[in-house]
N, C-alpha and C positions, 0 to 999 in steps of 0.2 A: 503493502500501498502508498501511496506517495502524495500526501496533501500539496496538491496547487498552490489554492492561495486562499483567504477568507472568500465567502462566499457575498452576507452576509453579517448584518447586527439588526438583532429587533429591539424596538424600543418601545415601551407602554408606553402612552397617556394617559394623564387625568382629565384633562381638556383638549379637547384633543384642532379645535381649532386655534388653542394658545401656542401648541407646540409647533403646532403646521408652518404658523405663522413665523415662529421657534427657526426650524430648522429650514426654511423654503427661507422669506426675506433677511432675517439677519444675516445669518450660514449659506443662507447664498446655496443650498443646494437645489439642485435639479430636479421637479417631479417624474418622477414614468409616469406612472399606475397609479390611480386610486381609485379604489372598490368600497361601498356599500355593504356588506354581507349583512341584510338583514334576518339570519337565525341567529345570528351572534349580537345584534344591534351592534354591530364593529367598524369603526373605515379600516382598511388598511394601505396605507399610502407609498410605495418605492422609490424612494431617492436615490441621486446619481449622485458619487460623488468624483470631480473629476473624470467624468466619461466614464465610468466604471458604476454597474446599482449592485452597493452596499449597504444603504439603510431601510427597514421596514417601520413603519411609526404605525401602531397599530393603536384605538380606545376599545377599550372594555369600560360595560358599565361596572363602575364601584371597583376599580382592581385596588388587589388589600395594597401595602406602605411595603418598603422594603428598604429593609435598614441601611443609609448610604456613608455615614460618619460615625464614630467615628471607627476606619479599616475594616468594614463589616468583610466576612465573609463571603466568597463569589466575586462579579466585573466590578472589578474598583474603579475605572472609568472609562470613559473613548477619547480615543486621542486621533485630534487630523494635524496633520503635517502640511505648514506655511511657509513660504518662501519668505516673508518679512513678519517677523512677529511686535516689531512694534508697529506698524501698518493696522495688520488688524485687531493688534490691544486702542489700538486708537477708533478702528473699526466698531469695536465691544464700544469703547465707551460713548462714540454717536447715540447709540438704539438703546443706552442706560441699560449695557447689560454688565454689572460688577465682576471685576475679576481678582485674583490675589498678584501680588507684586512681581515684577520677572523674575526669575530666577535663571542659573547656569548649572547646567549636568555638567555635574563635577567627569562624568568618564568623557562627557564629546566633546565637552565646550559651549554645547550649544544653546540657546535661549529657547525658555518655555513659562507656561502658564494656565490656570488652571482658572473654570467658568462653569457657571450649572445651567442647566438649561431647564424651564420654569417647573417641570417638579422635582429640582436637587439633584438631578443624577449628575456626577461629576466631568467634566471635558476638560480637556485640552487639548492646545496649541502649542505644538512642539515647532522649533523650528528647522528648516534640513539645509 
């Protein structure tokens, strides 16, 4: 067996309209397909990251809360590579998205920062 790549990451949100706006308008991801699944009273939005299908945004009625901080077991965060971190955080600031102070990766010397989606999912911007 050989894993070729990550196919997608699924994100379940509590407020579909708010999260769709965040991922599409603020982060700039491209919607590929949006489907309403009546039997589940749920939306599924497939999002493209730099020409590749990678994120599925789901809505479900009354999804349970998942612990995120401090360092709960399981998926820790979603990280996106950006060319210019300073420009990326300026964009976040212009959209009133709060982010942590920019840090430097001691191993690579690259800059990175964290912020959160509307449900508190930690997201990282990492400069490549």
